N, C-alpha and C positions, 0 to 999 in steps of 0.2 A: 504493500499499500504506499502510495506516494505521500510525502510530507507536504501538507498544504502551505507551510511557510516557505519551503523551497520553491514550490510552484509559483507562489506570489512573487518571490524575489526574482525568479527567472523572467516572469512576465514584466516586472518593472524594468529589468535590464533591457529587455527587448523593446519595450516602449521608449526607453531613453535613447536607445540606438536609433530607432526610427525618427525621433525628434531631432537627433544630431544629424542624421542623413538629410532630413528635410531642410534643416538650417544650412547645411553645407551646400545644398542645391540652390539656395538663395544667395549665399555669399560667393559661390563659385560661378563665374560667368566666362564662357558658357558652361552649363551643366552637361556632363557627358553621361549617357545612359547606355546600358547593355540591353540586350534583347529582353531580359527579365525585368527591366526598369530600374535596376540598381545603379547608383552613381558610381562610376569607376573612381580610382584614386586620382582625383582631378589635380591635386597639388603636385603629385609626382609627375603627372603628364605635363603640366605647365613647366616644371623645372627641366624636364627632359627636352621639351621643345625649345625653351630658351637656351639651354646649353648647346643644342644643335645649331641654332641660329647664330649664337655668338661665336662658336667655333668656325662656322663657315664664313662669317664676316672677317674674322681674324685671318683666316686662310686667304681670303680675297685681298685683304690689305697687303699682306706680305707678297703675294703674287704680283700685285700691281707695281711693286717696287723691285721685282725680280730677286726677292730675298728667300732663302731657304730657312725654315724654322729650326731653332735649336732647342735642346731639351730644357724644360723648365723644372726646377726642383719641386718635388711633391709638396713640400711645406708651403710653397707659393702657389702652385697650380691648384691644389685641392681647395683651399679657401676661396680662391678666385672664382672657380667654376661653381662652388657651392653658393656663394653670395650672388653671383651674376644670374644664377638660375631662378632667383626669386624676384628679379627686377622686371617690372611691367612697363615702365616708362621707356619710350623708344629712344629718347636722347641719351638716357643713362645706359640703356642696352648697348648703344653705339660706343659709349665711352668704355664700357666693359670689354667690348671687342677690340678697341684700340689698345687698352691696357694689356690684354692678352697677347696681341701682336707685338707690342713693345717688349714684353718679356721674352717672347719667342725670337725676337730680333737679337737678343743677347746682350743688350747694352744697359740694362737696369740693374743697379746694385741694391736698391731699397726693396726689401721684401714685404713690407707691411702696407704697400699702397692699396691692396684689396680691402684691408680692414678699415682704411680711411674712406675709400670710395663708397663702401656700403653704408656709411654713416650719413651720406649726403642726400638731400632732396634735390629734385630737378632745379629748383630756383637757387639753392646754395651752390650747385655746380655751375649754374649760369653766372653767379656773382664771381666765383673764382676765375672762370674763363674770361669774363669781361675785364676784370682787374689785371689779369695777365696780359691781355691784348693792349690795354692802356699803358702798361709798363713798357711793352715792346715799342709801341708807337711813340712814346715819350723819349726813348733812347737813353734812359738813365742807367747809371751803373754806380757801384761803390756806395758811398755814404748817402748819395742822393736817393737810392732806392729805399732807404730807411726814413728819410725825412719828407717824402712825398707820398700822398695817398689820395683817396677819393672820399668825398664827404657823404655823410648820412643822407642829407637832403638830395644829392644828385642820384645816388643809388635808388632811393625811394621813388624819385621822379621818373628815372629811365626805365626802371623795372615795374613801375605801377604797383608798388607794395606800400603798406601802411608802416608807420614808425614801429608799431607793436610787432609786426611781422619781421621787420628789419632787426629789431633788438634780439628776438629769439634766434634768428638764423646767424647773426653775427656772434652771439654768445657761443653757439655751437661750433662755428668756424674758429673762434678763439680757443675753445676747449681742445680742438683737434690740432691746434698750432698751425693752421692753414692760413689764417689772417692774424695780424697784430695791429695794435694802435701805431700810428706813425710816431717816429722820434721827434722830440721837440728841438727845433733849431736853436743852437747856442748852448744847450745843456749836454755835456759829454760825459760818458763813462769810459775812460781810456780814449779810444778813437771812435767810439760808437755813440750815437745820440741817445739821450735818455728818453725812454718811452713813457708817456703819460697814460695812465689807465683810463681810456675813454674809447667809446665806439663811434665818436662824432666824425673822425677821419681815420680810415683804415688802409692798410696796404697788405699785399700778398707776401707770405713768407717764402723762404727758399724751399721748404717742404711743400708748400702749396703750389709753387711754380713747378716743382718736379712732378707732383701728382697730375696737374692739369696738362702738362706737356706730354706725359706718357699716355694720358687718357684722351688726347686729341691728336696724337702724332701723325695719324694717317688721314686726317680730315683736311679738306680745303679750308682756307681761312674762314673763320667764323664771321658771318655777316650780320650786322646789326643795322637797323634803321637809325637808332640813336646810339651813339658811342660815348661811354663815360670817359672822363678825363682825370688827370692827376693834379693835385695842388700841394703846396707846402704845408707842413704841420705847423702847430702854434709856435710863434716866436717867443723867446725868453727875453726879459729886460736886460740881462747881462750874461755873458758867457761864463759858464761854470764847468769845471772839469773834475771828475773823480777818477783817480789812477789806482 
C-alpha cells in the first residue's frame, strides 16, 4: 500500500516542475518544443548557438587578414566561450568574436579580458569605445593622457542617458579600473598628476584601452553621428608635487 504522504509530495514536485517549465516558456524567447510539447533545454541551445556564431565570426576575422589561428590557453579560452555564450546583444557578441580572434592572433598577454568584458552592458562598452576613439583623435600621449578627459555633461548628451544612469555606469567602469577620474593639472605625485575622486570628467585607463582595442581589433572604424571630445581636468591654484 502506497504512502499518501509520499504520493502528495510527488504530486507537489510534479506540479512545481510544470510551473517552472511554464515560466521558462515565458522567459525563454523563442520557446523550443519537442513533439510531446516539452520545452527543450533552451538555455543550453542558446549557449551552443552563440558559441557557434562567435567562433565562426572569429574565424572570418582572422581569414580576412590572412592569419592562421594560434592555440589559446584553456584558462583563457574556456571562460571566454562560457561568458560569450550567454550574450544576446549583437554588438557585444561582435566584441566577443573580436576578442577571441585577438587571442587567436597570439599577441595578447592579458588573460582576464573575458572577465572584464562580461561585466559590461552595451552602453558601458559604447562609452569605453567612444572615449578610446576620442583619445586617438586627440593624438595625446604621456602625461596629457592623464590630464584630459570627457565631461559628464557631454557623455550624457551624446549618448542620451540620464545623470543617474551615467553615475551607475561610471561607478562600474571605475570598479573595473577601465575608467578613472582625470588628473588635476598642476598637482603631481612624482611625475604623474594627482587624480581627484570625481566622475565629472573621466578618461580611459591603459587597461580599458587594451580591452577595447582587443574587442574591436577586426572592426572597421566605429562610426558615430556625434563624437565626444576631450578636455583638460581641473586646474590647481598652484603646482604641488609629492615625491
